[in-house]
ZATOR-813494 format. One record per atom (N, C-alpha, C): atom name; x, y, z; residue in three letters. Coordinates in steps of 0.2 Angstrom, whole numbers, padded with zeros to 4 digits, always signed. Each point is the difference from the previous one (the first is absolute). Layout:
BEGIN
{"CA" {X Y Z} "ALA"}
...
END
This chain:
BEGIN
{"N" {+0232 -0202 -0376} "MET"}
{"CA" {+0005 -0003 -0004} "MET"}
{"C" {-0004 -0002 -0007} "MET"}
{"N" {+0004 +0000 -0005} "LYS"}
{"CA" {-0002 -0002 -0007} "LYS"}
{"C" {+0005 -0004 -0004} "LYS"}
{"N" {-0003 -0003 -0005} "LEU"}
{"CA" {+0005 -0004 -0004} "LEU"}
{"C" {+0000 +0005 -0007} "LEU"}
{"N" {+0006 +0001 -0002} "GLU"}
{"CA" {+0001 +0004 -0006} "GLU"}
{"C" {+0003 -0004 -0005} "GLU"}
{"N" {-0003 -0001 -0006} "LYS"}
{"CA" {+0003 -0004 -0006} "LYS"}
{"C" {+0007 +0003 -0001} "LYS"}
{"N" {+0005 -0005 +0000} "SER"}
{"CA" {+0007 +0002 -0001} "SER"}
{"C" {+0002 +0000 -0008} "SER"}
{"N" {+0004 +0005 -0001} "THR"}
{"CA" {+0002 +0000 -0007} "THR"}
{"C" {+0008 +0000 -0001} "THR"}
{"N" {+0003 -0001 -0005} "LEU"}
{"CA" {+0007 -0001 -0001} "LEU"}
{"C" {+0003 +0007 +0002} "LEU"}
{"N" {-0004 +0006 -0001} "ASN"}
{"CA" {+0003 +0006 +0002} "ASN"}
{"C" {+0001 +0001 +0008} "ASN"}
{"N" {-0003 -0005 +0004} "MET"}
{"CA" {+0001 +0000 +0007} "MET"}
{"C" {+0006 -0004 +0003} "MET"}
{"N" {+0004 -0002 -0005} "ILE"}
{"CA" {+0005 -0005 +0002} "ILE"}
{"C" {+0005 +0002 +0006} "ILE"}
{"N" {+0001 +0007 +0000} "GLU"}
{"CA" {+0004 +0003 +0006} "GLU"}
{"C" {-0004 -0001 +0007} "GLU"}
{"N" {-0006 +0001 +0000} "ILE"}
{"CA" {-0004 -0001 +0006} "ILE"}
{"C" {+0000 -0008 +0002} "ILE"}
{"N" {-0001 -0004 -0005} "GLU"}
{"CA" {+0001 -0007 +0001} "GLU"}
{"C" {+0007 -0002 +0003} "GLU"}
{"N" {+0005 +0002 -0003} "ALA"}
{"CA" {+0007 -0001 +0002} "ALA"}
{"C" {+0001 +0002 +0007} "ALA"}
{"N" {-0003 +0005 +0002} "ASP"}
{"CA" {+0001 +0003 +0007} "ASP"}
{"C" {-0004 -0005 +0005} "ASP"}
{"N" {-0005 -0003 -0002} "ILE"}
{"CA" {-0004 -0004 +0004} "ILE"}
{"C" {+0004 -0007 +0000} "ILE"}
{"N" {+0001 -0003 -0006} "LEU"}
{"CA" {+0003 -0006 +0000} "LEU"}
{"C" {+0007 -0001 +0003} "LEU"}
{"N" {+0004 +0006 +0000} "ASN"}
{"CA" {+0007 +0000 +0002} "ASN"}
{"C" {+0000 +0002 +0008} "ASN"}
{"N" {-0006 +0001 +0003} "SER"}
{"CA" {+0000 +0002 +0007} "SER"}
{"C" {+0001 -0006 +0005} "SER"}
{"N" {-0001 -0006 -0003} "ASP"}
{"CA" {+0001 -0006 +0004} "ASP"}
{"C" {+0005 -0005 -0002} "ASP"}
{"N" {+0006 +0001 +0001} "PRO"}
{"CA" {+0006 -0004 -0002} "PRO"}
{"C" {-0001 -0007 +0002} "PRO"}
{"N" {-0003 -0002 +0006} "PHE"}
{"CA" {-0001 -0007 +0002} "PHE"}
{"C" {-0005 -0003 -0005} "PHE"}
{"N" {-0005 +0003 -0002} "TYR"}
{"CA" {-0005 -0003 -0004} "TYR"}
{"C" {+0003 -0001 -0007} "TYR"}
{"N" {+0004 +0005 -0003} "ASN"}
{"CA" {+0003 -0001 -0006} "ASN"}
{"C" {+0005 -0005 +0000} "ASN"}
{"N" {+0004 -0001 +0006} "LEU"}
{"CA" {+0005 -0005 +0000} "LEU"}
{"C" {-0004 -0007 +0000} "LEU"}
{"N" {-0005 -0001 +0003} "ILE"}
{"CA" {-0004 -0007 +0000} "ILE"}
{"C" {-0002 -0001 -0007} "ILE"}
{"N" {-0003 +0005 -0003} "VAL"}
{"CA" {-0004 -0001 -0006} "VAL"}
{"C" {+0005 +0000 -0006} "VAL"}
{"N" {+0005 +0005 +0000} "ASN"}
{"CA" {+0004 +0001 -0006} "ASN"}
{"C" {+0007 -0001 +0001} "ASN"}
{"N" {+0002 -0003 +0006} "ASP"}
{"CA" {+0007 -0001 +0001} "ASP"}
{"C" {+0005 +0006 +0000} "ASP"}
{"N" {-0003 +0006 +0001} "LYS"}
{"CA" {+0004 +0006 +0001} "LYS"}
{"C" {-0005 +0005 +0003} "LYS"}
{"N" {+0004 +0005 +0004} "GLU"}
{"CA" {-0004 +0004 +0004} "GLU"}
{"C" {-0003 +0006 -0004} "GLU"}
{"N" {+0003 +0002 -0005} "ILE"}
{"CA" {-0002 +0006 -0004} "ILE"}
{"C" {-0001 -0002 -0007} "ILE"}
{"N" {-0006 +0002 -0003} "LEU"}
{"CA" {-0001 -0002 -0007} "LEU"}
{"C" {+0001 +0007 -0004} "LEU"}
{"N" {+0003 -0002 -0006} "SER"}
{"CA" {+0002 +0006 -0005} "SER"}
{"C" {-0007 +0002 -0003} "SER"}
{"N" {+0000 +0006 -0003} "MET"}
{"CA" {-0006 +0002 -0004} "MET"}
{"C" {-0001 -0004 -0006} "MET"}
{"N" {+0005 -0003 -0003} "GLU"}
{"CA" {-0001 -0005 -0006} "GLU"}
{"C" {-0003 -0006 +0003} "GLU"}
{"N" {+0002 -0003 +0006} "GLU"}
{"CA" {-0004 -0006 +0002} "GLU"}
{"C" {-0007 +0002 +0002} "GLU"}
{"N" {-0001 +0005 +0003} "ILE"}
{"CA" {-0007 +0002 +0002} "ILE"}
{"C" {-0004 +0001 -0007} "ILE"}
{"N" {+0002 +0003 -0005} "MET"}
{"CA" {-0003 +0001 -0006} "MET"}
{"C" {-0002 -0007 -0003} "MET"}
{"N" {+0005 -0004 +0000} "ALA"}
{"CA" {-0001 -0007 -0003} "ALA"}
{"C" {-0005 -0004 +0004} "ALA"}
{"N" {+0000 +0001 +0007} "GLU"}
{"CA" {-0005 -0003 +0004} "GLU"}
{"C" {-0007 +0002 -0002} "GLU"}
{"N" {-0001 +0007 +0000} "ILE"}
{"CA" {-0006 +0003 -0002} "ILE"}
{"C" {-0003 -0002 -0007} "ILE"}
{"N" {+0005 +0000 -0005} "LYS"}
{"CA" {-0002 -0002 -0007} "LYS"}
{"C" {-0002 -0007 +0000} "LYS"}
{"N" {+0003 -0005 +0004} "GLU"}
{"CA" {-0002 -0007 +0000} "GLU"}
{"C" {-0007 -0001 +0003} "GLU"}
{"N" {-0001 +0004 +0006} "SER"}
{"CA" {-0007 +0000 +0003} "SER"}
{"C" {-0005 +0002 -0005} "SER"}
{"N" {+0001 +0006 -0003} "LEU"}
{"CA" {-0005 +0002 -0005} "LEU"}
{"C" {-0001 -0005 -0006} "LEU"}
{"N" {+0005 -0003 -0002} "GLU"}
{"CA" {-0001 -0005 -0006} "GLU"}
{"C" {-0004 -0006 +0003} "GLU"}
{"N" {+0000 -0002 +0006} "LEU"}
{"CA" {-0004 -0005 +0003} "LEU"}
{"C" {-0007 +0002 +0001} "LEU"}
{"N" {-0001 +0007 +0000} "GLY"}
{"CA" {-0007 +0002 +0001} "GLY"}
{"C" {-0001 +0002 +0007} "GLY"}
{"N" {+0005 +0001 +0004} "VAL"}
{"CA" {+0000 +0003 +0007} "VAL"}
{"C" {-0003 +0007 +0000} "VAL"}
{"N" {-0004 +0001 +0005} "GLU"}
{"CA" {-0002 +0007 +0001} "GLU"}
{"C" {+0004 +0003 +0006} "GLU"}
{"N" {+0004 +0005 -0001} "ARG"}
{"CA" {+0005 +0003 +0005} "ARG"}
{"C" {-0003 +0007 +0002} "ARG"}
{"N" {+0000 +0000 +0007} "TYR"}
{"CA" {-0003 +0006 +0003} "TYR"}
{"C" {+0005 +0003 +0005} "TYR"}
{"N" {+0000 +0006 +0001} "LEU"}
{"CA" {+0004 +0004 +0005} "LEU"}
{"C" {-0005 +0001 +0006} "LEU"}
{"N" {+0002 -0001 +0006} "ILE"}
{"CA" {-0004 +0001 +0006} "ILE"}
{"C" {+0001 +0007 +0002} "ILE"}
{"N" {-0005 +0004 +0001} "LYS"}
{"CA" {+0001 +0007 +0001} "LYS"}
{"C" {-0004 +0001 +0007} "LYS"}
{"N" {+0004 +0003 +0005} "GLU"}
{"CA" {-0003 +0002 +0006} "GLU"}
{"C" {+0000 +0008 +0000} "GLU"}
{"N" {-0005 +0003 +0000} "GLU"}
{"CA" {-0001 +0008 -0001} "GLU"}
{"C" {+0005 +0001 -0006} "GLU"}
{"N" {+0005 +0004 +0001} "GLU"}
{"CA" {+0004 +0002 -0006} "GLU"}
{"C" {+0007 -0004 -0001} "GLU"}
{"N" {+0000 -0005 +0004} "GLU"}
{"CA" {+0007 -0004 +0000} "GLU"}
{"C" {-0002 -0007 -0003} "GLU"}
{"N" {+0005 -0002 -0004} "TYR"}
{"CA" {+0000 -0007 -0003} "TYR"}
{"C" {+0003 -0005 +0005} "TYR"}
{"N" {-0003 -0005 +0003} "VAL"}
{"CA" {+0002 -0004 +0005} "VAL"}
{"C" {+0001 -0007 -0001} "VAL"}
{"N" {-0002 -0002 -0006} "GLY"}
{"CA" {+0001 -0007 -0002} "GLY"}
{"C" {-0002 -0001 -0007} "GLY"}
{"N" {+0001 -0007 -0002} "ILE"}
{"CA" {-0002 -0003 -0007} "ILE"}
{"C" {-0004 -0006 +0001} "ILE"}
{"N" {-0006 +0000 -0004} "LEU"}
{"CA" {-0004 -0006 +0000} "LEU"}
{"C" {-0001 -0003 -0007} "LEU"}
{"N" {+0001 -0006 -0001} "GLU"}
{"CA" {-0001 -0003 -0007} "GLU"}
{"C" {-0005 -0006 +0001} "GLU"}
{"N" {-0004 +0000 -0005} "VAL"}
{"CA" {-0005 -0006 +0000} "VAL"}
{"C" {+0000 -0002 -0007} "VAL"}
{"N" {+0000 -0007 -0001} "LEU"}
{"CA" {-0001 -0004 -0006} "LEU"}
{"C" {-0007 -0003 +0000} "LEU"}
{"N" {-0005 +0002 -0004} "MET"}
{"CA" {-0007 -0002 +0001} "MET"}
{"C" {+0000 -0008 -0001} "MET"}
{"N" {+0003 -0002 -0006} "VAL"}
{"CA" {+0000 -0007 -0001} "VAL"}
{"C" {+0007 -0002 -0002} "VAL"}
{"N" {+0003 -0004 +0005} "ASN"}
{"CA" {+0007 -0003 -0001} "ASN"}
{"C" {-0001 -0005 -0005} "ASN"}
{"N" {+0004 +0000 -0006} "PRO"}
{"CA" {-0001 -0005 -0005} "PRO"}
{"C" {+0003 -0007 +0002} "PRO"}
{"N" {+0003 +0000 +0006} "ASN"}
{"CA" {+0003 -0007 +0002} "ASN"}
{"C" {-0005 -0004 +0004} "ASN"}
{"N" {-0005 +0004 +0003} "ASP"}
{"CA" {-0004 -0004 +0005} "ASP"}
{"C" {-0008 +0003 +0000} "ASP"}
{"N" {-0001 +0005 -0004} "GLY"}
{"CA" {-0006 +0003 -0001} "GLY"}
{"C" {-0003 +0004 +0006} "GLY"}
{"N" {+0004 +0001 +0005} "TYR"}
{"CA" {-0002 +0004 +0006} "TYR"}
{"C" {+0002 +0007 +0000} "TYR"}
{"N" {-0003 +0004 +0003} "THR"}
{"CA" {+0002 +0007 +0001} "THR"}
{"C" {+0006 +0000 +0005} "THR"}
{"N" {+0005 +0004 -0001} "TRP"}
{"CA" {+0006 +0001 +0004} "TRP"}
{"C" {+0001 +0007 +0002} "TRP"}
{"N" {+0001 +0001 +0006} "LEU"}
{"CA" {+0003 +0006 +0003} "LEU"}
{"C" {+0008 -0001 -0001} "LEU"}
{"N" {+0002 +0003 -0005} "SER"}
{"CA" {+0007 -0002 -0002} "SER"}
{"C" {+0006 +0004 +0004} "SER"}
{"N" {-0003 +0006 +0003} "LEU"}
{"CA" {+0005 +0004 +0003} "LEU"}
{"C" {-0004 +0005 +0005} "LEU"}
{"N" {+0002 +0000 +0006} "LEU"}
{"CA" {-0002 +0006 +0005} "LEU"}
{"C" {+0006 +0002 +0004} "LEU"}
{"N" {+0003 +0005 -0002} "GLU"}
{"CA" {+0006 +0003 +0003} "GLU"}
{"C" {-0002 +0007 +0003} "GLU"}
{"N" {+0002 +0000 +0006} "ILE"}
{"CA" {-0001 +0007 +0004} "ILE"}
{"C" {+0007 +0002 +0001} "ILE"}
{"N" {+0001 +0007 -0002} "LYS"}
{"CA" {+0006 +0003 +0001} "LYS"}
{"C" {+0003 -0001 +0008} "LYS"}
{"N" {+0006 -0002 +0000} "LYS"}
{"CA" {+0003 -0002 +0007} "LYS"}
{"C" {-0002 +0005 +0006} "LYS"}
{"N" {+0000 +0006 -0002} "GLU"}
{"CA" {-0001 +0005 +0006} "GLU"}
{"C" {-0007 +0000 +0002} "GLU"}
{"N" {-0005 -0003 -0004} "HIS"}
{"CA" {-0007 +0000 +0001} "HIS"}
{"C" {-0002 -0007 +0002} "HIS"}
{"N" {+0004 -0005 +0001} "GLN"}
{"CA" {-0002 -0006 +0002} "GLN"}
{"C" {-0002 +0000 +0007} "GLN"}
{"N" {-0004 -0005 +0002} "SER"}
{"CA" {-0003 +0000 +0007} "SER"}
{"C" {-0004 +0006 +0003} "SER"}
{"N" {-0003 +0003 -0005} "LYS"}
{"CA" {-0004 +0006 +0001} "LYS"}
{"C" {-0007 -0001 -0002} "LYS"}
{"N" {-0002 -0006 -0002} "GLY"}
{"CA" {-0007 -0002 -0003} "GLY"}
{"C" {-0001 +0001 -0007} "GLY"}
{"N" {+0005 +0003 -0004} "TYR"}
{"CA" {-0001 +0001 -0007} "TYR"}
{"C" {-0001 -0006 -0004} "TYR"}
{"N" {+0004 -0006 +0002} "GLY"}
{"CA" {-0001 -0006 -0004} "GLY"}
{"C" {-0008 -0002 +0001} "GLY"}
{"N" {-0002 +0000 +0006} "TYR"}
{"CA" {-0007 -0002 +0002} "TYR"}
{"C" {-0005 +0004 -0004} "TYR"}
{"N" {+0001 +0007 +0000} "LYS"}
{"CA" {-0005 +0004 -0004} "LYS"}
{"C" {+0001 -0001 -0007} "LYS"}
{"N" {+0006 -0001 -0003} "ALA"}
{"CA" {+0000 -0002 -0007} "ALA"}
{"C" {-0003 -0006 -0002} "ALA"}
{"N" {+0000 -0005 +0005} "LEU"}
{"CA" {-0003 -0007 -0001} "LEU"}
{"C" {-0007 +0001 +0000} "LEU"}
{"N" {-0003 +0004 +0004} "ASN"}
{"CA" {-0007 +0002 +0000} "ASN"}
{"C" {-0003 +0003 -0007} "ASN"}
{"N" {+0005 +0004 -0003} "LEU"}
{"CA" {-0002 +0003 -0006} "LEU"}
{"C" {+0000 -0006 -0005} "LEU"}
{"N" {+0005 -0004 +0000} "PHE"}
{"CA" {+0000 -0006 -0005} "PHE"}
{"C" {-0006 -0004 +0001} "PHE"}
{"N" {-0002 -0002 +0006} "TYR"}
{"CA" {-0006 -0004 +0002} "TYR"}
{"C" {-0006 +0003 -0004} "TYR"}
{"N" {-0001 +0007 +0001} "GLU"}
{"CA" {-0006 +0004 -0003} "GLU"}
{"C" {+0001 -0001 -0008} "GLU"}
{"N" {+0005 +0001 -0003} "MET"}
{"CA" {+0001 -0001 -0007} "MET"}
{"C" {-0002 -0007 -0002} "MET"}
{"N" {+0002 -0005 +0004} "MET"}
{"CA" {-0001 -0007 -0002} "MET"}
{"C" {-0008 -0001 +0001} "MET"}
{"N" {-0003 +0002 +0005} "LYS"}
{"CA" {-0007 -0001 +0001} "LYS"}
{"C" {-0004 +0003 -0006} "LYS"}
{"N" {+0002 +0006 -0002} "GLU"}
{"CA" {-0003 +0003 -0006} "GLU"}
{"C" {+0001 -0004 -0006} "GLU"}
{"N" {+0005 -0003 -0001} "ARG"}
{"CA" {+0002 -0005 -0006} "ARG"}
{"C" {-0003 -0007 +0001} "ARG"}
{"N" {-0003 -0001 +0006} "GLN"}
{"CA" {-0003 -0006 +0002} "GLN"}
{"C" {+0005 -0006 +0000} "GLN"}
{"N" {+0006 +0002 +0003} "VAL"}
{"CA" {+0005 -0005 +0001} "VAL"}
{"C" {-0001 -0003 +0007} "VAL"}
{"N" {+0000 -0006 +0001} "GLU"}
{"CA" {-0002 -0003 +0007} "GLU"}
{"C" {+0006 -0002 +0004} "GLU"}
{"N" {+0006 -0002 -0004} "LYS"}
{"CA" {+0006 -0001 +0004} "LYS"}
{"C" {+0006 +0002 -0005} "LYS"}
{"N" {+0005 +0000 +0004} "PHE"}
{"CA" {+0007 +0002 -0004} "PHE"}
{"C" {+0005 -0003 +0003} "PHE"}
{"N" {+0006 +0000 -0003} "ARG"}
{"CA" {+0006 -0003 +0002} "ARG"}
{"C" {+0006 +0005 +0000} "ARG"}
{"N" {+0005 -0002 +0004} "LEU"}
{"CA" {+0006 +0004 -0001} "LEU"}
{"C" {+0006 -0005 +0003} "LEU"}
{"N" {+0006 +0002 -0002} "GLY"}
{"CA" {+0006 -0004 +0002} "GLY"}
{"C" {+0005 +0004 +0004} "GLY"}
{"N" {+0003 -0004 +0005} "VAL"}
{"CA" {+0005 +0003 +0004} "VAL"}
{"C" {+0006 -0004 +0000} "VAL"}
{"N" {+0005 +0002 -0001} "ILE"}
{"CA" {+0007 -0003 +0000} "ILE"}
{"C" {+0001 -0003 +0007} "ILE"}
{"N" {+0002 -0006 +0001} "SER"}
{"CA" {+0000 -0004 +0006} "SER"}
{"C" {+0004 +0004 +0005} "SER"}
{"N" {+0005 +0003 -0002} "GLY"}
{"CA" {+0005 +0004 +0005} "GLY"}
{"C" {-0003 +0007 +0002} "GLY"}
{"N" {-0006 +0002 -0002} "ASN"}
{"CA" {-0002 +0007 +0001} "ASN"}
{"C" {-0005 -0001 +0006} "ASN"}
{"N" {+0003 -0001 +0006} "GLU"}
{"CA" {-0004 -0001 +0006} "GLU"}
{"C" {-0005 +0006 +0002} "GLU"}
{"N" {+0002 +0006 -0001} "PRO"}
{"CA" {-0004 +0006 +0001} "PRO"}
{"C" {-0006 -0001 -0005} "PRO"}
{"N" {+0001 -0002 -0006} "GLY"}
{"CA" {-0006 +0000 -0005} "GLY"}
{"C" {-0005 -0006 +0003} "GLY"}
{"N" {+0003 -0005 +0002} "HIS"}
{"CA" {-0004 -0006 +0002} "HIS"}
{"C" {-0004 +0002 +0006} "HIS"}
{"N" {+0003 +0004 +0005} "ARG"}
{"CA" {-0004 +0002 +0006} "ARG"}
{"C" {-0006 +0005 -0002} "ARG"}
{"N" {+0002 +0005 -0005} "PHE"}
{"CA" {-0005 +0004 -0002} "PHE"}
{"C" {-0006 -0003 -0003} "PHE"}
{"N" {+0001 -0005 -0005} "TRP"}
{"CA" {-0005 -0003 -0004} "TRP"}
{"C" {-0004 -0005 +0005} "TRP"}
{"N" {+0003 -0003 +0004} "GLN"}
{"CA" {-0004 -0005 +0005} "GLN"}
{"C" {-0004 +0004 +0004} "GLN"}
{"N" {+0002 +0006 +0002} "ARG"}
{"CA" {-0004 +0005 +0004} "ARG"}
{"C" {-0006 +0002 -0004} "ARG"}
{"N" {+0000 +0000 -0006} "GLN"}
{"CA" {-0005 +0002 -0004} "GLN"}
{"C" {-0005 -0005 -0002} "GLN"}
{"N" {+0001 -0006 +0003} "GLY"}
{"CA" {-0004 -0006 -0002} "GLY"}
{"C" {+0002 -0004 -0006} "GLY"}
{"N" {+0005 +0001 -0002} "MET"}
{"CA" {+0003 -0004 -0006} "MET"}
{"C" {+0002 -0007 +0002} "MET"}
{"N" {-0002 -0005 -0004} "ARG"}
{"CA" {+0002 -0007 +0002} "ARG"}
{"C" {+0004 -0003 -0005} "ARG"}
{"N" {+0006 -0004 +0002} "PRO"}
{"CA" {+0004 -0003 -0005} "PRO"}
{"C" {-0004 -0005 -0004} "PRO"}
{"N" {+0001 -0001 -0007} "VAL"}
{"CA" {-0004 -0005 -0003} "VAL"}
{"C" {+0005 -0004 -0004} "VAL"}
{"N" {+0006 +0002 -0001} "LYS"}
{"CA" {+0005 -0004 -0004} "LYS"}
{"C" {+0007 +0003 +0000} "LYS"}
{"N" {+0005 -0003 -0001} "PHE"}
{"CA" {+0007 +0002 -0001} "PHE"}
{"C" {+0002 -0001 -0007} "PHE"}
{"N" {+0004 +0005 -0003} "THR"}
{"CA" {+0003 +0000 -0007} "THR"}
{"C" {+0006 +0003 +0000} "THR"}
{"N" {+0004 -0001 -0006} "MET"}
{"CA" {+0006 +0003 +0000} "MET"}
{"C" {+0000 +0006 -0006} "MET"}
{"N" {+0004 +0005 +0001} "LYS"}
{"CA" {+0000 +0005 -0005} "LYS"}
{"C" {+0007 +0003 +0001} "LYS"}
{"N" {+0004 +0001 -0006} "ASN"}
{"CA" {+0007 +0002 +0000} "ASN"}
{"C" {+0004 -0003 +0006} "ASN"}
{"N" {-0001 -0006 +0001} "ASN"}
{"CA" {+0004 -0004 +0005} "ASN"}
{"C" {-0002 +0002 +0007} "ASN"}
{"N" {-0006 +0002 +0001} "LYS"}
{"CA" {-0002 +0002 +0007} "LYS"}
{"C" {-0006 -0003 +0001} "LYS"}
{"N" {-0001 -0003 +0006} "GLU"}
{"CA" {-0006 -0003 +0002} "GLU"}
{"C" {-0005 +0005 +0002} "GLU"}
{"N" {-0006 -0001 -0003} "ILE"}
{"CA" {-0006 +0005 +0001} "ILE"}
{"C" {-0005 -0003 +0004} "ILE"}
{"N" {-0003 +0003 +0005} "VAL"}
{"CA" {-0006 -0002 +0003} "VAL"}
{"C" {-0006 +0003 -0003} "VAL"}
{"N" {-0005 -0004 -0003} "VAL"}
{"CA" {-0005 +0003 -0003} "VAL"}
{"C" {-0006 +0001 +0005} "VAL"}
{"N" {-0003 +0006 +0001} "TYR"}
{"CA" {-0005 +0001 +0005} "TYR"}
{"C" {-0006 +0001 -0004} "TYR"}
{"N" {-0006 -0001 +0003} "GLU"}
{"CA" {-0007 +0001 -0003} "GLU"}
{"C" {-0004 +0003 +0005} "GLU"}
{"N" {-0005 +0004 -0002} "LYS"}
{"CA" {-0005 +0003 +0004} "LYS"}
{"C" {-0006 +0001 -0003} "LYS"}
{"N" {-0006 -0002 +0003} "LYS"}
{"CA" {-0006 +0002 -0003} "LYS"}
{"C" {-0002 +0007 +0003} "LYS"}
{"N" {-0003 +0004 -0005} "ILE"}
{"CA" {-0002 +0006 +0002} "ILE"}
{"C" {-0007 +0001 +0003} "ILE"}
END
């Protein structure tokens, strides 16, 4: 498995991954399927914030997306802002493998801990992150949704 820097030319690959999980989209975006325009706007917003966006590749297939924000201007922490595995590949260990690639990247960059947020209603997300050793540190609101902020030391 490897992380491959995403480009705007890869939007169709990203759309395929992002729209593979209607439940996640409904919880996060209040709709099951995102349009290409919405995905493009999300990517551009991330890039403007300084987010690094990667496609997760297993052999010759793209199986997910990972985003990292090295310094969140709101709190100064490193954030894993997105880890999404294509629905058909969930529960096969890809999330865990991608997370280990992320840990290695953070160790190389001398990051000691990071944060991420999970919408309160995303029970599968909470279970996954808690199994990875993440601990809740606070609650916040974004787009009228309660977010649990998790933190982990690497």
